[in-house]
BAFI-3210 file (N, C-alpha, C; in Angstrom, 3 decimals, decimal comma, padded with zeros to 6 digits):
// residues 195
n [1|2|3|4|5|6|7|8|9|10|11|12|13|14|15|16|17|18|19|20|21|22|23|24|25|26|27|28|29|30|31|32|33|34|35|36|37|38|39|40|41|42|43|44|45|46|47|48|49|50|51|52|53|54|55|56|57|58|59|60|61|62|63|64|65|66|67|68|69|70|71|72|73|74|75|76|77|78|79|80|81|82|83|84|85|86|87|88|89|90|91|92|93|94|95|96|97|98|99|100|101|102|103|104|105|106|107|108|109|110|111|112|113|114|115|116|117|118|119|120|121|122|123|124|125|126|127|128|129|130|131|132|133|134|135|136|137|138|139|140|141|142|143|144|145|146|147|148|149|150|151|152|153|154|155|156|157|158|159|160|161|162|163|164|165|166|167|168|169|170|171|172|173|174|175|176|177|178|179|180|181|182|183|184|185|186|187|188|189|190|191|192|193|194|195]
n.u [-001,820|-000,746|001,426|004,129|004,059|005,490|007,665|009,299|012,262|012,387|014,759|017,124|016,039|015,851|013,947|011,810|010,383|007,690|007,911|007,066|007,992|009,829|008,415|008,425|011,003|013,930|015,753|017,348|019,400|018,560|016,203|016,828|018,402|020,865|022,072|022,603|024,586|027,587|027,002|028,229|029,118|028,367|030,310|032,707|036,228|036,514|038,230|038,971|039,076|041,676|040,567|038,277|039,519|040,798|038,680|037,906|037,681|040,326|041,730|039,730|038,822|041,076|041,033|038,910|039,813|040,622|041,008|040,464|041,534|042,594|042,607|041,447|038,007|036,938|034,582|032,507|033,196|032,819|030,059|029,176|029,961|028,493|025,534|024,990|024,093|025,475|028,130|030,223|030,280|028,121|024,977|021,968|020,289|019,700|018,183|015,144|012,233|008,816|006,961|004,277|001,905|-000,741|-003,114|-005,353|-004,660|-002,473|-003,764|-005,502|-003,631|-002,608|-004,885|-005,270|-002,990|-003,495|-005,879|-004,971|-003,386|-005,383|-006,941|-005,053|-004,736|-007,312|-007,336|-005,340|-006,524|-008,445|-010,825|-013,386|-012,249|-012,770|-011,565|-010,640|-011,668|-011,821|-014,102|-017,716|-018,984|-017,250|-015,997|-015,502|-013,566|-015,093|-015,203|-017,168|-017,591|-016,639|-013,409|-013,207|-015,193|-014,329|-011,898|-012,763|-014,209|-012,205|-011,424|-009,412|-007,031|-006,812|-009,344|-010,924|-009,670|-010,203|-011,686|-014,376|-015,209|-015,030|-016,394|-017,451|-018,548|-020,347|-019,005|-020,758|-022,662|-020,953|-020,084|-022,379|-022,567|-020,399|-018,615|-020,775|-021,899|-022,106|-024,677|-024,952|-025,641|-024,707|-021,969|-021,431|-021,957|-019,959|-017,622|-017,773|-016,318|-013,803|-013,049]
n.v [-079,963|-083,162|-084,840|-087,229|-088,850|-090,754|-089,335|-088,123|-086,242|-082,975|-081,878|-083,604|-086,090|-088,289|-090,605|-089,719|-089,220|-087,095|-084,009|-081,256|-078,019|-079,066|-079,532|-080,426|-081,232|-083,072|-082,136|-079,231|-078,436|-079,220|-077,771|-074,997|-073,135|-071,835|-073,249|-075,681|-078,543|-078,055|-075,536|-072,400|-069,282|-066,075|-064,125|-065,348|-065,633|-063,197|-060,328|-056,980|-054,237|-051,886|-049,349|-049,587|-050,063|-047,630|-045,962|-046,702|-045,965|-046,149|-045,092|-044,543|-047,161|-048,276|-046,960|-048,149|-050,728|-052,462|-050,268|-049,998|-052,189|-054,066|-051,858|-050,525|-049,946|-047,567|-046,198|-048,012|-049,988|-048,719|-048,270|-050,898|-051,775|-050,209|-050,414|-053,117|-056,358|-058,522|-057,900|-059,048|-061,544|-063,029|-064,822|-063,590|-062,885|-060,915|-058,857|-057,030|-058,952|-059,568|-060,648|-063,002|-062,226|-062,301|-064,233|-065,478|-065,606|-067,343|-069,630|-070,104|-070,719|-073,122|-074,750|-074,786|-076,215|-078,764|-079,356|-079,566|-081,875|-083,730|-083,718|-084,768|-087,365|-088,293|-088,276|-090,184|-092,465|-092,888|-091,507|-089,172|-086,104|-082,975|-080,776|-077,643|-074,154|-070,504|-069,240|-068,613|-070,802|-072,887|-075,761|-075,673|-075,862|-076,307|-075,414|-076,692|-075,912|-072,696|-070,959|-068,786|-069,298|-071,765|-070,954|-069,158|-070,893|-072,453|-074,808|-077,524|-077,184|-079,525|-080,639|-078,887|-079,167|-081,743|-084,641|-084,837|-082,221|-081,092|-080,195|-080,300|-077,741|-075,646|-072,497|-070,294|-071,026|-071,328|-068,721|-067,548|-068,571|-067,616|-066,831|-067,494|-068,674|-071,969|-074,064|-075,319|-078,015|-079,036|-078,570|-080,242|-082,700|-082,871|-082,670|-084,878|-087,313|-086,307|-084,339]
n.w [-022,696|-022,107|-019,847|-019,656|-021,865|-024,573|-026,834|-029,855|-029,966|-031,293|-032,109|-031,783|-032,312|-030,621|-028,599|-025,872|-022,578|-022,049|-020,233|-017,994|-019,215|-021,127|-023,752|-026,496|-026,700|-025,668|-023,789|-022,198|-023,847|-026,388|-026,563|-026,457|-028,860|-028,430|-026,400|-027,546|-028,403|-030,082|-030,931|-031,916|-030,643|-032,121|-031,794|-031,148|-031,049|-032,334|-033,135|-032,081|-034,314|-035,371|-035,555|-033,934|-031,492|-031,134|-030,609|-028,077|-024,584|-023,045|-020,878|-019,032|-018,615|-017,392|-014,951|-013,695|-013,304|-010,692|-008,885|-006,201|-005,001|-002,295|-000,658|002,411|003,192|005,001|005,585|004,981|006,800|009,274|009,161|009,214|011,758|013,547|015,403|014,700|015,111|014,171|014,121|015,596|014,539|015,367|015,324|013,825|016,087|017,866|017,015|017,392|017,685|016,721|019,166|019,756|021,897|022,537|024,107|022,900|020,181|020,299|021,232|019,063|017,030|018,009|017,906|015,138|014,297|015,399|014,108|011,477|011,713|012,355|009,991|008,243|009,252|008,729|005,922|005,389|006,407|004,546|004,585|003,554|002,595|001,586|-001,075|-000,046|-000,084|-000,426|-001,223|-001,501|-002,659|-002,283|-000,457|003,078|006,113|009,143|012,495|014,921|017,625|018,090|017,892|019,737|021,665|022,656|023,757|025,751|027,370|028,277|027,042|025,900|023,205|021,738|021,822|020,312|017,849|017,208|015,559|016,186|016,443|013,985|010,872|007,418|005,472|003,133|001,950|002,100|004,026|006,167|006,618|007,622|010,175|011,567|014,512|016,116|019,113|020,540|021,978|025,392|025,415|022,953|023,274|025,474|024,281|022,310|023,842|025,466|027,436|026,938|028,704]
ca.u [-000,761|-000,568|002,807|004,358|003,944|006,765|007,724|010,621|012,769|012,377|016,119|018,049|015,298|015,789|012,643|011,877|009,080|007,425|007,916|006,825|009,077|010,413|007,235|008,781|012,443|014,337|016,599|017,517|020,294|017,769|015,144|017,367|019,473|022,133|022,665|022,804|025,960|028,111|026,676|029,361|028,633|028,733|031,463|033,865|037,489|036,424|039,164|038,639|039,941|042,429|039,626|037,448|040,380|041,080|037,478|037,699|038,192|041,224|042,068|038,587|038,825|042,169|040,608|037,993|040,466|041,310|041,402|040,324|041,963|043,483|042,478|040,306|036,912|036,643|033,179|031,690|033,547|032,161|028,625|028,943|030,167|027,500|024,185|024,891|024,264|026,381|029,476|031,194|030,086|027,010|023,770|021,112|019,233|019,552|017,242|013,844|011,214|007,468|006,413|002,822|001,566|-002,180|-003,413|-006,321|-003,918|-001,677|-004,745|-005,945|-002,570|-002,536|-006,051|-005,020|-002,008|-004,155|-006,844|-004,189|-003,014|-006,610|-007,289|-004,060|-005,112|-008,546|-006,958|-004,582|-007,441|-009,350|-012,081|-013,633|-011,812|-012,867|-010,627|-011,267|-011,391|-012,232|-015,297|-019,002|-019,376|-016,230|-016,063|-014,639|-013,488|-015,819|-015,130|-018,528|-017,360|-015,662|-012,184|-013,416|-015,966|-013,436|-010,920|-013,449|-014,605|-010,994|-011,304|-008,090|-006,995|-006,990|-010,788|-011,416|-009,081|-010,504|-012,627|-015,756|-015,536|-014,800|-017,342|-017,205|-019,754|-020,075|-018,541|-021,897|-023,221|-019,932|-020,073|-023,572|-022,428|-019,167|-018,676|-022,001|-021,563|-022,955|-025,383|-024,271|-025,913|-023,788|-020,621|-021,336|-021,950|-018,648|-016,538|-018,062|-015,194|-012,520|-012,717]
ca.v [-080,924|-084,146|-085,222|-088,653|-089,575|-090,955|-088,557|-087,964|-084,877|-082,262|-081,491|-084,728|-087,258|-089,361|-090,716|-089,307|-089,090|-085,653|-083,380|-079,820|-077,163|-079,615|-080,119|-081,145|-081,467|-083,984|-081,464|-077,794|-078,274|-079,332|-076,762|-073,666|-073,260|-071,321|-074,283|-076,940|-078,994|-077,667|-074,143|-071,476|-067,910|-065,262|-063,255|-066,103|-065,366|-061,946|-059,333|-055,584|-053,599|-050,744|-048,230|-049,813|-049,886|-046,198|-045,302|-047,118|-045,080|-047,022|-044,447|-044,785|-048,579|-048,510|-046,446|-049,122|-052,013|-052,637|-049,006|-050,083|-053,516|-054,088|-050,653|-050,673|-048,997|-047,198|-045,788|-049,234|-050,685|-047,994|-048,531|-052,285|-051,979|-049,480|-050,982|-054,356|-057,490|-059,504|-057,326|-059,989|-062,855|-063,759|-064,974|-062,406|-063,167|-059,806|-057,869|-057,223|-059,694|-059,278|-061,852|-063,100|-062,248|-062,423|-065,637|-066,019|-065,934|-068,544|-070,720|-070,351|-071,392|-074,505|-075,463|-074,989|-077,301|-080,037|-079,569|-080,037|-083,277|-084,523|-083,866|-085,659|-088,726|-088,653|-088,579|-091,436|-093,591|-093,034|-090,780|-088,081|-084,758|-082,221|-079,692|-076,456|-072,868|-069,327|-068,630|-069,073|-072,097|-073,888|-076,429|-075,078|-076,583|-075,553|-075,898|-076,559|-074,972|-071,744|-070,690|-067,846|-069,959|-072,764|-070,234|-068,611|-072,008|-073,121|-076,142|-077,821|-077,085|-080,861|-080,897|-078,089|-079,668|-083,169|-085,021|-084,597|-080,790|-080,622|-080,577|-079,637|-077,078|-074,672|-071,211|-069,406|-071,463|-071,083|-067,282|-067,210|-068,998|-067,099|-066,281|-067,845|-069,643|-073,162|-074,292|-076,198|-079,409|-079,395|-078,598|-081,467|-083,845|-082,935|-082,842|-086,053|-088,233|-085,627|-083,417]
ca.w [-022,997|-021,036|-019,710|-019,440|-023,134|-025,264|-028,072|-030,441|-029,835|-032,571|-032,486|-031,970|-032,789|-029,614|-027,937|-024,469|-021,897|-021,946|-018,908|-018,101|-019,698|-022,349|-024,378|-027,710|-026,719|-024,600|-022,794|-022,436|-025,000|-027,617|-026,575|-026,712|-029,854|-027,906|-025,548|-028,261|-028,576|-031,387|-031,242|-031,753|-030,566|-033,292|-031,537|-030,683|-031,776|-033,086|-032,596|-032,373|-035,320|-034,851|-035,449|-032,747|-030,318|-030,988|-030,052|-026,688|-023,527|-022,287|-019,598|-018,141|-018,267|-016,436|-013,639|-013,091|-013,060|-009,417|-008,231|-004,746|-004,557|-001,135|000,174|003,330|003,041|006,390|005,696|005,044|008,044|010,370|009,022|009,601|013,185|014,339|015,514|013,943|016,023|013,572|014,027|016,167|013,937|015,985|014,511|013,844|017,062|018,798|016,496|018,052|016,952|017,210|019,797|019,849|023,322|022,701|024,408|021,938|018,958|020,600|021,299|017,683|016,270|018,501|017,359|013,703|014,166|015,706|013,021|010,327|011,977|012,275|008,578|007,643|009,671|008,006|004,538|005,370|006,671|003,401|004,779|002,603|002,985|000,330|-001,351|000,535|-000,724|000,357|-001,798|-000,964|-003,231|-001,950|000,843|004,098|007,388|010,176|013,875|015,471|018,733|017,536|018,654|020,843|022,714|023,249|024,581|026,934|028,241|028,753|026,446|025,343|021,743|021,155|021,685|019,184|016,609|017,044|014,483|016,664|016,354|012,622|009,818|006,138|004,969|002,074|002,459|002,399|005,301|007,196|006,919|008,416|011,574|012,157|015,875|016,849|020,139|020,577|023,248|026,351|025,036|021,861|023,853|026,283|023,360|021,648|024,828|026,289|027,541|026,702|029,793]
c.u [-000,634|000,881|002,918|004,188|005,329|006,688|009,146|011,014|012,837|013,777|016,987|017,358|015,222|014,397|012,825|010,466|008,858|007,362|007,498|008,109|009,747|009,292|007,604|010,259|012,834|015,155|016,681|018,435|019,504|016,722|015,667|018,530|020,833|022,846|023,010|024,284|026,409|027,795|027,895|028,803|029,161|030,008|032,700|035,051|037,430|037,335|038,694|039,614|040,674|041,521|038,738|038,259|040,668|039,906|037,233|038,320|039,101|041,609|040,960|038,519|039,902|041,794|039,723|038,638|041,234|041,749|041,338|040,807|042,933|043,380|041,277|039,276|036,423|035,170|032,267|031,943|032,836|030,654|028,278|029,024|029,140|026,146|024,008|025,106|025,223|027,820|030,542|031,003|028,971|025,864|022,873|019,952|019,016|018,595|015,876|012,864|009,855|006,889|004,886|002,481|000,077|-002,536|-004,398|-005,628|-003,087|-002,589|-005,202|-004,907|-002,427|-003,682|-005,830|-004,035|-002,678|-005,183|-006,128|-003,819|-004,228|-007,003|-006,334|-004,380|-006,350|-008,228|-006,251|-005,471|-008,490|-010,693|-012,172|-013,216|-011,826|-011,749|-011,306|-010,851|-011,949|-013,526|-016,576|-019,365|-018,394|-016,535|-015,104|-014,662|-014,163|-015,601|-016,493|-018,502|-016,313|-014,470|-012,458|-014,163|-015,105|-012,415|-011,559|-013,857|-013,399|-010,840|-009,899|-008,124|-007,209|-008,465|-011,328|-010,874|-009,398|-011,563|-014,077|-016,186|-015,368|-015,922|-017,003|-018,525|-019,352|-019,752|-019,660|-022,495|-022,254|-019,903|-021,247|-023,373|-021,128|-019,439|-020,009|-021,644|-022,578|-023,605|-024,599|-024,463|-024,925|-022,359|-020,423|-021,240|-020,564|-017,535|-016,731|-016,861|-013,832|-012,114|-012,200]
c.v [-081,879|-084,607|-086,715|-089,477|-089,736|-090,230|-088,589|-086,501|-084,224|-081,872|-082,707|-086,010|-088,402|-089,408|-090,385|-089,242|-087,613|-085,214|-081,926|-079,107|-077,715|-080,293|-080,956|-081,489|-082,316|-083,298|-079,976|-077,542|-078,300|-078,222|-075,397|-073,773|-072,790|-072,396|-075,561|-077,255|-078,620|-076,230|-073,261|-070,056|-067,075|-064,460|-064,005|-065,864|-064,104|-060,921|-057,927|-055,040|-052,422|-049,527|-048,352|-049,611|-048,407|-045,474|-045,683|-046,118|-045,920|-046,419|-044,679|-046,236|-048,886|-048,045|-047,466|-050,446|-051,990|-051,367|-049,111|-051,426|-053,399|-052,874|-050,816|-049,571|-048,645|-046,828|-047,013|-049,997|-050,047|-048,278|-049,944|-052,467|-051,262|-050,169|-052,253|-055,534|-058,543|-059,020|-058,277|-061,405|-063,665|-063,918|-063,770|-062,582|-062,040|-058,739|-058,100|-057,949|-059,351|-060,538|-061,817|-063,268|-062,447|-063,894|-066,268|-066,424|-067,203|-069,769|-071,110|-071,130|-072,848|-075,342|-075,761|-076,123|-078,664|-080,375|-080,120|-081,510|-084,199|-084,774|-084,815|-087,110|-089,198|-089,033|-089,920|-092,652|-093,760|-092,347|-089,617|-086,747|-083,926|-081,203|-078,404|-075,198|-071,730|-068,704|-069,265|-070,477|-073,219|-074,552|-075,735|-075,935|-075,718|-076,216|-075,639|-075,635|-073,992|-071,514|-069,889|-068,500|-071,014|-072,128|-069,736|-069,704|-072,753|-074,531|-076,317|-077,664|-078,429|-081,212|-080,150|-078,596|-081,121|-083,383|-084,732|-083,149|-080,234|-081,104|-079,786|-079,069|-076,084|-073,308|-070,281|-069,733|-071,170|-069,610|-066,867|-067,547|-068,540|-066,492|-066,505|-068,945|-070,778|-073,305|-075,276|-077,663|-079,881|-079,496|-079,875|-082,706|-084,008|-083,244|-084,078|-087,015|-087,578|-084,716|-084,151]
c.w [-021,828|-021,034|-019,462|-020,701|-023,737|-026,603|-028,619|-030,361|-031,212|-033,032|-032,791|-032,434|-031,800|-029,001|-026,455|-023,911|-021,641|-020,493|-019,071|-018,502|-020,949|-023,126|-025,598|-027,796|-025,520|-023,510|-023,103|-023,625|-026,301|-027,706|-026,994|-027,702|-029,347|-027,085|-026,298|-028,436|-029,990|-031,772|-030,974|-031,696|-031,728|-033,066|-031,037|-031,623|-032,631|-032,428|-032,968|-033,430|-034,680|-034,664|-034,222|-031,470|-030,061|-030,357|-028,587|-025,723|-022,618|-020,941|-018,576|-017,703|-017,237|-015,035|-012,920|-012,767|-011,754|-008,744|-006,721|-004,212|-003,386|-000,239|001,105|003,096|004,447|006,589|005,829|006,337|009,239|010,367|009,485|011,115|014,054|014,263|014,682|014,880|015,474|013,515|014,561|015,642|014,558|015,011|014,722|014,826|018,052|018,291|017,124|017,134|017,531|017,851|019,821|021,321|023,572|022,937|023,419|020,640|019,139|020,601|019,892|016,893|016,714|017,939|015,880|013,462|014,356|014,627|011,792|010,500|011,855|010,825|007,871|007,984|008,921|006,558|004,438|005,613|005,563|003,564|003,795|003,210|001,702|000,163|-000,902|-000,215|000,103|-000,145|-001,246|-001,433|-002,889|-000,615|001,796|005,350|008,443|011,518|014,509|016,686|018,218|018,474|019,918|021,996|023,419|024,173|025,868|027,914|028,797|028,215|025,877|023,823|021,057|020,986|020,473|017,856|016,329|015,962|014,883|016,462|014,938|011,716|008,557|005,636|003,880|002,694|002,866|003,755|006,442|007,596|007,794|009,889|012,228|013,526|016,570|017,831|020,154|021,958|024,112|025,968|023,958|022,395|024,663|025,401|022,701|022,644|025,707|026,281|027,335|027,853|031,009]
res [m|s|y|g|k|i|k|n|c|q|d|c|g|n|s|f|i|t|k|p|r|f|v|n|f|c|s|t|y|c|k|n|p|i|n|r|i|g|h|v|p|w|n|k|n|l|k|l|t|d|g|q|k|a|r|q|n|t|e|g|l|k|k|g|w|g|w|n|k|g|k|p|n|e|l|a|r|k|r|f|l|e|n|n|p|n|a|n|g|r|l|n|n|l|r|p|k|r|p|v|n|d|p|l|k|i|y|k|s|e|v|k|k|i|t|y|r|t|l|k|k|m|k|l|s|g|e|w|v|p|k|t|g|k|y|k|v|d|w|q|i|d|h|i|i|p|y|k|q|g|f|e|l|g|l|l|p|s|i|l|g|s|k|k|n|i|q|f|i|k|g|e|e|n|r|k|k|w|d|k|f|q|s|i|e|i|i|n|e|i|t|k|g|d|l]
***
């Protein structure tokens, strides 16, 4: 089904532009009979008969109506105040978080950020940036100098995420060259003028 066509609503007959979720109807009121204007629920103004009222457990219902209204719940209060950083109304910033201390992981995340910005600039300038995927037949972003080698050589993340270090190759080819370090000549060619 293609969207953006002008159609007539099957319920009210008004013309509308098709959108997802409302394929043949102009609104939720027209799509769902319960929501339609003028719809009256089957049980509106229906009163219980004396026989139905006699079968109700009114004593049980009365017990549930406000039995604890206004009464303090000491058990819940105690549970809230113990080991709760928000007990005094503070933000939840005292709970232990898992910090990333591994320098290689920090370096990788910085390179990924810069790579994302580089790809965005390439798209905006009209350069070819393929749709990437995770399978062997899909295009993938390849860093010519891998993360680990860049980290060990002390290269800036901006060099690894730059356009000179990015290429698009198929997934099968990318898997073959995972963690293969590049020669000094290739590194010098990519980092020329950046160091």
